[in-house]
N, C-alpha and C positions, 0 to 999 in steps of 0.2 A: 966438286959436287955442291950444288946449291942447297943451302940450309934454310929452314923456315922458322920464323919466330911464332911459337904457338899463341903468344899473347894477342897476335893479330886476329886470331880466330875465336878469342874469348867471347866476344859479343854474340857470334853465331852459336857458339856452344850454349851460352846462357839461354838464348831464345829457344833452342831445341829442347833443353832440359825443361824449361817452363811449359812448352807445348806438350811434352810427353807426360809430365807430372799432372797437368790438367786432364789429359786423356785418362790417366790411371785413376785419378780422383773420381771421375765420372763413371768409369767402368766398375770400380769397387762398389760404388753406390748401387749401380745396376745389379751387381752380383748379390748384394744384400737384399735388394727389393724383389728381384725376380728369380733368385735361386741360381743353381748351377747352369751355366750355359757355355758350351765349347767356344762359341764365337767370342763371348766376353773374355774368357780365359785366354784365348789366342791373342786378343788385342792387348791385354795386360802383359802377356809374355813378350810380345813384340816391343811394347813401350819400354819394359825393363831391359830388354836386350839392347835396344837403341841407346839408352842412357849408359848401360854398362860399357858398350863399345866406345862411345864418344868420350866418356869420363876417363877410361883407360888411356885413350889416345892423348888426352890433355894432361895426363899425369895425376889425376885426382883419384888416388888409390882407394880411399875409404868409400867414396861414392860407388866406385866400380865393384868393390867387394860386397857392399850391401845389396846392390842390384843383382849381383850374381847369386847371393843367398836367396833373394826373392824369386829369381828365375827357378831355382831348385824347388822352392816351395810350390810355385805355380805349376811346375812340371808334375808334381805329385797329384795336384788337383786335376790337371789336364788328363792324366792317365788313370784317374779314378782311384788313386791310392789314398787320397784325402778327401773328405767331404767338406762342403762349405757350411760353416757354422759361425756363430757370433764371435767366438774366440779367434777364428781365422781372419774374419773381417777386421776386428780390432787390431790384430797384429799387422795386417797390411796397411791400415791407416797409420799406425805408429811408424812403420817403415817410411811411408810417404812424408810424414811430418819431419822425420829425421833427414830425409833427402832434401826437403825444402830448406831446412836449417843449414845443411851443408852448402846448398846453392847460395843462400844469403851470405854465408861467410866468404864464399868465393867472390861474390859481387862486391862486398864491402872491403875486400882485400885484407881482411883481418887474419891474424894467425888462427888456424883452425883450433877450436876449443871443444868441438863435439867428438866424443869417443864412441864410435859405432860398434866396438868389439862386443859389449854386452848384448846389444840388439842382434848382432849377427849370430851369437851363440844361442839366443832365444829362438831365432828363426830356424837354426839348425836343429835345436832340440824339438821344436814343433814339428819339423819335417820327419823326425824319427818316430812320431806317433803312428806312422803307417804300420809299423810292426809287421805282423803276418797279414798280408793282404787277403781280404775276404774273397770268396769265389766271385762275387759280382764285380769286385775291383780288379781282379786279375786280367791281364791282357788277353788271356786265352779264353776267358769266360764269355758268355753271352751277356744279357742284361745291359748294363750301362755302356759297355764298350761298343756294342752294336750301334748305339746311337751316334757314335763318332763317325760312322760311315755315311758318305754323302748319298743323295738321291741317285747321282750318276753311278756310284758304286753298286747300289741295289739293282740298277738297270743292267749293268754289265754282268752281275752275278746271275740275274734271271736269264740273260741270254745264254750264258755258259751252261746253265742247268737244262735249258731247252735242247742243247746239243749233246746232252747225256753225260756231262762232266760232274764230278763231285765238287762242292764248295766247302772249304774248311777254314775255320778261324783258328789261327795258330798263335799261341802265347808263349813267349820265351823270356825267362828272367836270366840275365847274364850274371855270372859270378861276381860278387863284390870285389874279389881280388884281381879281377881282370884290369890290366893297366891301360889298354887301348880298346875301350868298349865300342867305339865307332867302327874300328877296323874289324872287330869280331862280328859286329852286327852286319857289316857288309858281306863278310864271308858266309854267314848264315843265309843272308838274302840270296846270294849267288847259288848256294847249294839247293835251296828250296826251288829256285827258278828252274833248276835242271829237271824238276819233277812236274812242272806245269806252268800255268800262266798266272803271274802275280797281278792282282786286281788293285790292292791298296796296302800301304804300309804305314804303321803308326809307331814312332814318329817317321816323317819322311827321311829317306837316306841322305838327303841333302843338308840336314840339320848340322850346324856347326858346334853345337853344345854337347860335350861329352855326357853331361847329366841326362840328356834326352834318351840315352841308350841303355839305361838300367833295365827297363822293361820294353819288350818289343811285341807288336801285334801285327800279324800278316793275314791278309785275306787272299786266298788263292784258289784257282780252279785247276783240277787235276783228274787224271784217270786212275791214279793210285788210291788205295784205301788209307784210312787213318793210321793203321799199324805200321805201314811202310814208311809213312812220314815220321812217326815217332822213332822208329829204328834209326832213321837218318839223323835225327836230332840227338839221340842218345849217343851216337857214334862221334859226335863233335865235342871238342874241348871247351871249357870255360862256360858251360851252360848249367846254371844252378837248378832251374825248373823248366819244364816244357809241358804244354797241353795242346791237344788237337781236338776240336769239337766241330760237328757239322754246323753249317751256317745256312739258314733259310732266309732269303730276301723278304723283307717286310713290305710286300706289294701293296697292302692296304695303306700303310703309312706313306709309301711312295706316291700312291695316287692322290692322297690327301694333300701332300706337299705340292705336287704338281698343280692340283686344283687351286690351292691358295695362290700359287705363283701366277696363274693365268686368270684369276678372278676378274681382273679389270676388263678383259676382252672376251672371256668365255671361250677362247680357243687354245687348247692344249698344245697344238702344233706350232702356231704362229708366235705366240707370246714369248717363249724363251729366246727366239731369234731377235725379236724387236727389243726386248729388255737388254740383251747382250750388246746390241748396237748402241743403245743409249748410254750404257755403262762405258763402252769404249770411247764414246764421244766425250764423256766426262773425264775419263782418264787422260785424254789427249790435251785437255785444257791445261795450259802451262802457266805457272806462277813464278815470281821471283821475289826474294826478300830484299827490301831496301832499307837502309839505315834511316831511322826516324829523323835525324838531324838533316839529312838531305831533303826529306820531304818538307821540313820546316823552312829550309832555305828556299826551296822551290815556291812555297806558299808566300814567303816574303817578297820574292821577285814578282810573283803575280800581283801581289798587293801594290807594289811600286808601279806596275803597268796600269792598274786600275786608276791610280792617282794621276799618272801622266795622261791616260786616255781622257779623263775628266778635264784636265787642263787643255788638251788639244781641242776638245769639243768647245770649250769656252772661247779659245782663241779663234777657232773657225767661225764661231757665231759673231764675234766682234768684227772680224774681217768681212764677213758677209754683210753686216750693216754698213760698213765703211765703203765697200766696193760692190754694192749690189749690182747684179747683172753680169759681173765679170765671169768669163768661162773658167778661168783658172780657179776661182773661188768655188764654182760649182763642182769642179773636179776634186778640190780639197774636201768639200763636204761629203762627196761619195767615198773617198778614201777614209775619211774620219769615221763614217758609218760602218764601213767594212772592218776597219781596225777595232771598232767598238764591239762588233759581233764576234770577231775572232777572240778578242780578250775575254768576252763573256763566256764563250765556249771553253776557252782555256781555264778560266776560273772554275767552271762547273766540273771540268775533267779533273783538275787538281783536288777539288773538294771531294769527288768520288773516291780518289785514291786515298785520301785521308779518312774516309768513312770506314768504320768497322761494324760488324754485327754486334748488337748489344749483348748477344749471347755470350761473348767473351767475358763480359762483366758478370752476367747472371750465373755463369758456370761455377763461380766460387761459392754460391750460396747453398746448394743442396748439402754439401759436406758440413757447412757451418750450422745449418738448421738441424741436421742429424745429430751433431755433437751437443748442441744446446738442448734439444729435446731429451737426449739421454741423461744429461746432467741434471735437468729439472724434472725428470721422470714424467714427461708429457709425451703424448703421441701427436705428431704433427704431419699432416698431409700437405706437402709443398707442391703447388701448381705454378708452373712458369709458362707464360704465353708471350708471343711476339719476339722470340729470340733473334729472328732474322731482321728486326728493325735496325736500320743503320744510323750511326751517330758519329760525329767527329771524334777521333781517337783522344784528343785533348779533353773533351767533355767527359768521355767514358772514364778516363783516368781519375778525373776530379769528382765523379759521382760515386766512386767506390765507398768511401767512408760514410757519407750521409745514408746510403742505402743499408749499409751494415748496421748502423745505429737503429734505423727504423725496424729492421728485421729482428734484431735482438730485443728491442722493446716489445714487438708484437708477440714473440715467443714467450718472453719473461712476464710481461705485464698484461698483454692483451688476451692471450689464450688462457683459459682456466685449467685447473687440474682435472684429471679424468673424473674424480669424484664429484667435483662441482658441476662439470658438464652433464653428468648423469642426472644430478638433482635438478638441473635446468632443462631436462628433456632434450639434450643435444647429443649428437654422436660422441663417443669417447675420444675419437681422433679429431683434433682441431684442424681447421682449414686455413692455410696461409697462401694467398695468391699474389704473384708478382707479374705485372703485365706491362708491355711497352707497345706503343703504336704511334704513327705519325698523325699529326693534326695541323694542317696548313704548313707553316714553316717551323713548326716546333715538334719535339718528341715529348709524349706524355708517358710518364712512368707511374704506375699505381702499386701501392703496397697495402693490401687489405686482409683483415682477419675476421673470423666469425666468433670472436671472443666476447668478453663481458661488456666491451664498450667503455667510454669514459664517463664517469659520474660527475655532472656539472657541480653538484653541491659539495662533493669532496674536493673538487678543484678550487672552488671559491674559498672553502675553509682553509685549505693549505695556503692559498694566496694571501688571505687575511693574516694568517699566523706569521707569514714571512714578511709582512708589511708591504706587499706589492700593490694591494688595493685596500681601500677602506670598507668598513661594513656597509656604509651608505651606497658606495659604488656597487658592491656585490648585490644589494637588494634590487637595483635597477637593471642589472645585467640579464640578458636573455641566456638561455642554455647554450646557444651557438656562440655568443660572445664569451661565455665562461670557459668553454673548452679551448678557446684560442689563447687563454692565459698560459697554456703549457709552453708557448713560444717565448714567454718572458724570461729574461736572463735570471738564472738562479732558481727558477721554479722547479720543484720536485715534490712528488707525494711519497717517495721511497723512504721507508723508515729504517730498513736494514740494507746497508751497502754490501754488495757481493760482486763476484767477478762478472756477473751478467747485468745486475741492476746498475742504473746510472748514478751519478754523483751530483745531480742537480745542475749540471752544465751541459745538458744534452740537446734538447730540442731547439734552443735558441741558436746553438752553434750549427745545427743542421740547417736551420732556415738561413742563417747568414752565409753558410757555404753555398747553398743553392742560389741565393740572391747575388752572390759574387759572380755567378755564372750567367747573370741576367735572367735567372729563372724565378719561378714562384712555386710555393708549396701551399696546398689547400688541405683542410682537414674536415672530415665528416664522420661523426660517430653517433651511434644509436645505442642507448643503454640496453644491455642484454643481447644485442644483435651483432655488434662488431664495430670496427674502426677502419676507415680507409684514408690513406694519404695519397694525394694526387700531386705529382711534380711535373711542371711544364718547363722545359729548357729549350733554348735555341739549338738548331742543328749544328751550328758552328759558332765559334767565338772570334774567328779571324777576320771575316768580312761580313758586315751587316748592312742593312738599309737603315739610314738615319734621317730624321726630320731636322732640317737646319733652321734654327730660330735665332732671332735677334733679341738680346736683353740689354737695354742701354746701348752702349757703343760696342758691346761684345757679341760674339757668335758662339752658340753652343749647339750640341747635337743631342736629340732625344731618340733612343732606339725605337724604330717603328713597331717592333714586336710588343711594345707597351702602349702604343697610341691606339685609342679606340675611335676617337673622332676629333674634329676641330670645329669649333663654333665661334661665331662673333656675337657678342652681346653688348648692350649699352653699359657704359660705366656705372650708371645709376642702379643697375640690377645687382651689383655686388653689395651685399649687406654685411653688417657686422653684428654678431651675437656673442656676448660674453668674451669680447676681445678677439674673436675669430671670424675670418671672412668666409662667407658662404655664397652660393649662387643656386638658383632653382632652374633646372633645365628639364623640360618635359615632366614636371611635377616630381622630380627627384632632387633632393637637397644634396649638393656636393660641397665639400670643403674646398676653399680656394687658397692656393699657395702662391704668394708673390715671390717669384724667383729673384727679383731684384733685392729684396730684403734678405732672403736666405743666402744669396751669394755676395751680399754687401756691395751691390752695384747701385749707383744713384738712379732713381726713377726719372724717366724722360717726361718732358712736358708733352701732353697729348693734345694734338690738334683735332684728331678724329675721336668722337665720343664712342665709336664702336671699337671694342677691344677684342683681340683674338685670345681664346682660351683653348689649350690643348688638354683634352680629357684623356687621362692615362688610367690604366687598370693594372692592379696587382692582386691577383686572386679575385676575391669578391669586392675588394675596395675600389672606389672610383674617386679620382682627385682631379680638380681643374687647376692646370698650371697657367699662371698669368705670364704672357710674353708680349714683347712689343711688335715684333715683325716675324713673318713666315717667309722663308727663302726656298721652299720646296724640299724634296727629299732626293737622296742619291746614295749609291753604294759607297760605304766608307771602310777603310782598313783600320781595324782596332789596334792601337799600339799601347803597350804597358807604360805606365809612368816611371817604372824602374824602381830599384831599391833605394836609390839616393833620395828621390822625392817621397817615395812611400805612399801610404794610403791617405787620400784627401777626402774630407767629408763631402758627400753628395756628388763625387766625381768617380767614375768607374774606369776611365782611360782617356786616351787622346787619339786624334787622327790628323792627317795632313790633307787639307782640301786642295782642289784643283789649282788654286792660285798660289799654292805653296805655304799658306798660313797653317799654323798648328792650332787646332781648337780642341776644347775639352768635351767629353761625352758625359752627360748627366746620368747619375745612378738613381733611377726611379724608386727603387726599394728604399734607399736611404732617405729620400725626400718624403716618402709616404709615412715613415716612422715619425717624422716631425708632427704630422697631423694628429697622430695618436699619442703624442708625448711619450714615446718609448725611448 
């Protein structure tokens, strides 16, 4: 008999647990914000059941036992034996945190240190709060339980009533001593069916969890009266309680639901059919999970093809000049063009496969904001927009930490306390908005709040105190320049360090992290109105368009995402003020960076007095880069310099050109800091 090594499936298991925990996080938040919802409870129950089954299969008993206890708790909520309150929400979040910790220990392959026994006991103890179920919570009562029945159930009940049958809602509590509750439930179900037509059962008889069958609810149509049904139930064994109540279909509620369902077309008859067809189409859409390493390997192969295709184009061009008019060369050019188009489409297709909705990143933040606002005793309304915006998975992974820092700062420092907001004639609940959208070949992410804003004078005072600027520099600074000081290394206005507050090493690291992705971060703040951070990052880091420039005898690449324009100016127009080179272009003074001096490359003797300047932008900054030659632009494959070489000043990576030469890619962010003496 063939045996399977479960370690082979560990990666799939971890992915599934991550996915289900994310679903549970979102649904518990929805439960807290919107109150009790059977749809939300059912999603939570399914996610917990999935984790329980897969963890039991993999042999992770603690995870399986904890999710089993959560299932039992959710079952009480589902059957209206527990109400949703703050204590329940906190307990569910504690369980999720414990599950995440167990998952992390599995991933790190460390010996398990988390003891889940106390938490399981706490969940079990909480479940026992149900005690004597109230009338509204009993399966046999009307009230909340009737809300569990679907619109289709109400329709069926109405139809049976029109045919002269009685509709009864039957509640049954199975004796706690019953060892096989699911079997007993099925026997009760069969006996009741002998008296009439079963419309709906809660829980479904197909449920695999024994805990589902503590309490049963049946909705049935029958010609018998309620006393005859009670007599049948009382004659059966292992039934602790039973109730039979008349059920009246809520036709008004049904019409309202149907009306909402068909609001888009205004047709109550046609809409359900069309909606169903669309849903079926969505369900038929197939997906497959692919290992990330395979995608990375595929992307590397496409990168190699891009390099070779560039080389083939260059060789075809050279042969065309040498053998102009030759038919074979003409054919070669046609094939080269076709290969170029195919490789371009292949590149785009692989890029799309690597793309993920940024919602996968944003989904982490509602829980974080909720916990932060509770710990700081603030009320925060979190608004997330543009979750469908797609971004390279590598970029998404690297954007997690900078965004967490910005969000924590916004909740802690940006948004005022409830009392301060009332004094400022603001709503008690602060607004935090996170947005993502595409802009040309970049993704823009904004994090903005309606808090107190950044005080420029306070920033200057703190910077002077820390020796980052002098008093004279502070006097000449504009407010906009002053608030940019928060990006200086070591800057902080925090006096009391806490778990939420920064330690003076925050915003400069955020900026460096974003710039390492070839992105930029901009800041706009208005005192008393709020603060907004705007982050612009490229769609991908793997293949970019680069401007190839010559500096001395060397070739370098400047990312086109940073290039604003290219101009040629007379050498005499470059002026020097206080030891720094500047140029005036369209009445705007721009600092000039001699890349030769920066990269320690000897300057070439110039025969032509017109020199090319590459104007690059980083946020609101504009810099003119002095180069010797321009060689056009092309798609380049970005390669890391590797751990052995490590980080090199002013260099972000390397690439292989079509002729096989390895050339370096310039880091515009690092060069711009030279201008500002940072």
